[in-house]
TIMAR-63843 format. One record per residue (C-alpha): residue number from 0; residue in one letter; x, y, z. Coordinates in Angstrom, 1 decimal. Example, Ala and Ser with C-alpha at 12.3 -4.5 7.8 and 13.67 -1.06 7.14 Angstrom:
2
(0, 'A', (12.3, -4.5, 7.8)),
(1, 'S', (13.7, -1.1, 7.1)),
This chain:
53
(0, 'X', (2.7, -25.1, 1.6)),
(1, 'X', (2.3, -24.7, -2.2)),
(2, 'X', (4.8, -22.5, -4.0)),
(3, 'X', (3.7, -20.0, -6.6)),
(4, 'X', (5.7, -19.9, -9.8)),
(5, 'X', (6.7, -16.4, -10.7)),
(6, 'X', (8.3, -15.6, -14.1)),
(7, 'X', (10.6, -12.7, -14.4)),
(8, 'X', (12.4, -11.4, -17.4)),
(9, 'X', (14.5, -8.5, -18.5)),
(10, 'X', (15.0, -5.8, -15.9)),
(11, 'X', (13.0, -7.6, -13.2)),
(12, 'X', (15.3, -10.6, -13.4)),
(13, 'X', (18.4, -8.5, -13.3)),
(14, 'X', (17.1, -6.6, -10.3)),
(15, 'X', (16.3, -9.8, -8.4)),
(16, 'X', (19.8, -11.2, -9.0)),
(17, 'X', (21.4, -7.9, -7.8)),
(18, 'X', (19.2, -7.8, -4.7)),
(19, 'X', (20.1, -11.4, -3.9)),
(20, 'X', (23.8, -10.8, -4.3)),
(21, 'X', (23.6, -7.7, -2.0)),
(22, 'X', (21.6, -9.7, 0.6)),
(23, 'X', (24.3, -12.4, 0.5)),
(24, 'X', (27.0, -9.8, 0.9)),
(25, 'X', (25.2, -8.2, 3.9)),
(26, 'X', (25.3, -11.5, 5.8)),
(27, 'X', (29.0, -11.9, 5.3)),
(28, 'X', (31.3, -11.0, 8.2)),
(29, 'X', (33.6, -9.4, 5.7)),
(30, 'X', (30.9, -7.4, 3.9)),
(31, 'X', (32.1, -5.3, 1.0)),
(32, 'X', (29.1, -3.0, 0.8)),
(33, 'X', (28.1, -2.8, 4.5)),
(34, 'X', (24.5, -2.4, 3.5)),
(35, 'X', (21.8, -4.2, 5.6)),
(36, 'X', (18.8, -3.0, 3.6)),
(37, 'X', (18.9, -5.7, 0.9)),
(38, 'X', (18.8, -8.4, 3.6)),
(39, 'X', (15.6, -6.9, 5.0)),
(40, 'X', (14.1, -6.5, 1.5)),
(41, 'X', (15.0, -10.1, 0.6)),
(42, 'X', (13.4, -11.4, 3.8)),
(43, 'X', (10.3, -9.3, 3.2)),
(44, 'X', (9.9, -10.4, -0.4)),
(45, 'X', (10.1, -14.1, 0.6)),
(46, 'X', (7.5, -13.5, 3.4)),
(47, 'X', (5.2, -11.7, 1.0)),
(48, 'X', (5.5, -14.5, -1.6)),
(49, 'X', (4.7, -17.1, 1.1)),
(50, 'X', (1.6, -15.3, 2.1)),
(51, 'X', (0.2, -15.2, -1.4)),
(52, 'X', (0.5, -19.0, -1.8)),
C-alpha cells in the first residue's frame, strides 16, 4: 500500500498533535481525560487516509 504524504502547518499541525495526545491518553488504563472520542476520531482519520491512497 502506498502512503500519501500530507503536509500540515500552523493550526492543522497543532490540532493533529493534540488529537494524537488525547487518543493516546484514552488508551491508558489511568486516563486523565476519560474521553474516548479522540481514539475513534484518530482511527477514523487513519482509515480515511488509507482509502485515499
